[in-house]
matplotlib code that plots the C-alpha trace (Angstrom):
import matplotlib.pyplot as plt

x = [-0.1, 1.1, 1.2, -0.4, 1.8, 1.0, 4.3, 6.7, 10.5, 13.0, 11.9, 8.6, 9.8, 12.3, 15.5, 16.6, 20.5, 20.3, 18.9, 21.1, 24.1, 22.9, 22.8, 26.0, 27.7, 30.4, 30.1, 31.1, 27.8, 24.2, 20.7, 18.0, 15.2, 14.2, 11.3, 10.0, 7.0, 5.8, 6.4, 3.6, 5.1, 7.6, 7.0, 10.0, 9.7, 12.0, 12.3, 14.4, 16.5, 17.2, 15.6, 14.3, 11.7, 8.0, 7.5, 3.7, 2.2, 2.4, 5.0, 5.7, 8.5, 10.2, 12.3, 15.1, 15.7, 12.4, 10.3, 7.5, 5.9, 5.0, 3.0, 2.6, 1.6, 3.9, 7.3, 10.9, 14.0, 17.7, 18.5, 21.0, 17.8, 14.9, 16.9, 17.7, 13.8, 12.7, 15.0, 13.3, 10.7, 11.5, 11.0, 8.4, 5.0, 6.0, 8.7, 9.1, 12.0, 12.6, 15.9, 17.4, 18.9, 21.7, 24.5, 28.0, 30.4, 31.5, 33.2, 33.6, 30.3, 28.2, 26.3, 28.8, 27.3, 26.3, 23.2, 24.2, 21.6, 21.6, 19.5, 16.7, 15.3, 16.7, 14.4, 12.2, 9.9, 6.6, 5.3, 4.0, 6.7, 8.9, 7.0, 7.3, 10.8, 10.6, 8.5, 11.3, 14.4, 15.6, 15.9, 19.2, 20.0, 19.4, 21.1, 24.0, 24.5, 23.6, 26.3, 28.9, 27.5, 28.2, 31.5]
y = [0.1, 3.4, 6.5, 9.7, 13.3, 16.4, 16.2, 13.6, 14.6, 13.1, 15.5, 13.7, 10.2, 9.9, 11.9, 14.7, 15.8, 14.3, 10.6, 10.7, 11.6, 8.4, 6.0, 6.6, 6.4, 4.2, 3.8, 5.3, 5.7, 4.4, 4.5, 6.1, 6.1, 4.3, 6.4, 5.7, 8.9, 9.4, 13.7, 16.3, 19.1, 21.2, 24.3, 26.3, 27.9, 29.4, 29.7, 30.9, 27.6, 28.3, 27.3, 24.2, 22.3, 20.8, 17.9, 17.3, 13.8, 10.4, 9.6, 6.8, 6.3, 3.6, 4.5, 1.9, 1.6, 1.8, 0.2, 2.7, 3.3, 7.1, 8.3, 11.9, 14.3, 16.5, 15.9, 17.7, 16.0, 17.4, 20.2, 18.2, 15.1, 16.9, 19.5, 16.2, 15.3, 18.9, 18.5, 15.7, 17.2, 19.9, 17.0, 15.0, 15.4, 12.3, 11.2, 7.9, 7.4, 5.2, 6.1, 5.3, 8.1, 7.9, 9.9, 9.6, 11.4, 14.4, 16.1, 19.6, 19.7, 21.9, 18.6, 16.1, 14.5, 14.3, 13.2, 10.7, 9.2, 6.2, 5.6, 2.2, 2.6, 5.0, 8.7, 7.8, 9.9, 9.3, 6.1, 8.7, 10.9, 7.9, 6.2, 10.4, 10.0, 6.8, 7.3, 11.0, 9.0, 10.5, 7.3, 6.2, 10.2, 10.2, 6.8, 8.0, 11.5, 9.5, 7.8, 9.9, 12.1, 8.3, 8.1]
z = [-0.2, -1.1, 0.9, -1.0, -0.9, -2.2, -3.6, -3.5, -2.6, -1.1, 2.1, 2.2, 1.6, 4.9, 4.0, 5.4, 5.8, 9.5, 7.9, 5.0, 7.4, 9.5, 6.4, 4.9, 8.6, 7.6, 4.5, 1.4, -0.5, 0.0, -2.4, -1.0, -3.4, -6.3, -8.1, -11.6, -12.9, -16.4, -16.3, -18.6, -17.4, -15.9, -14.0, -13.1, -9.3, -6.3, -2.6, -0.4, -0.8, -4.6, -8.1, -8.8, -11.7, -10.3, -12.6, -12.9, -14.2, -12.6, -9.5, -7.1, -4.9, -2.5, 0.0, 0.1, 3.9, 5.4, 2.5, 2.1, -1.0, -1.8, -5.3, -5.7, -9.0, -8.3, -8.1, -7.0, -7.8, -7.6, -9.9, -11.4, -12.4, -13.2, -15.7, -17.8, -17.9, -18.6, -21.7, -22.6, -22.5, -25.4, -27.6, -26.2, -24.8, -22.2, -20.5, -18.9, -16.5, -13.4, -11.6, -8.4, -5.8, -3.5, -1.7, -1.2, 1.3, 0.1, 3.0, 1.3, 0.9, 2.8, 4.1, 4.2, 1.3, -2.5, -4.4, -7.0, -9.5, -11.6, -14.3, -14.1, -17.7, -20.3, -20.0, -23.1, -25.3, -25.7, -28.1, -30.4, -30.2, -31.1, -33.4, -35.5, -35.3, -36.3, -39.8, -40.4, -40.2, -36.8, -34.6, -36.2, -35.7, -32.2, -31.1, -32.7, -31.0, -27.6, -28.5, -29.0, -25.7, -24.0, -25.2]

ax = plt.figure().add_subplot(projection="3d")
ax.plot(x, y, z, "-o")
ax.set_aspect("equal")
plt.show()
C-alpha cells in the first residue's frame, strides 16, 4: 500500500540531512530511494533555498531503507536530475523515467554528502513521439548522438 503525498520529494520520502548522514555512516555511498514516473510538464519555481523544477505527472517512489511506498502527481528532484528530464520534455509531450537516487560521502560539501543518480531505464519520449522520430528517420541520428555523448 502506498501513501499519497501532495508532492514527492526526498524529504517527504523520509530523507532529511540527518537521516541521510545516518544512512551513510561508515559507508562511502548508499542508495536512498527509487523513483519511477511519467512526466508531462515541468514548471520552474523558486524558494529561499533556490530554484527548482516541479515535474507534473504520475510518480511513485520507494524508500529503500524503510520500504515505504509513496505516490504523487507532483515530483521535485535534485536539479541535476530534473533538468535532464525537463530537457527530454522539449522533444516529447511526456517522458517516462525510473531512477535510483543515493548519496555519497563528500566531506567538502556543506552537508557532508552529495546526491547520486543511477538511471534504471533510459528516459524515453512518448510512444507517439518515438513513432514520429522513426517515421522521419531521426531515430538513427539520435542514437548516434547518444553514443557520441556516452563516449
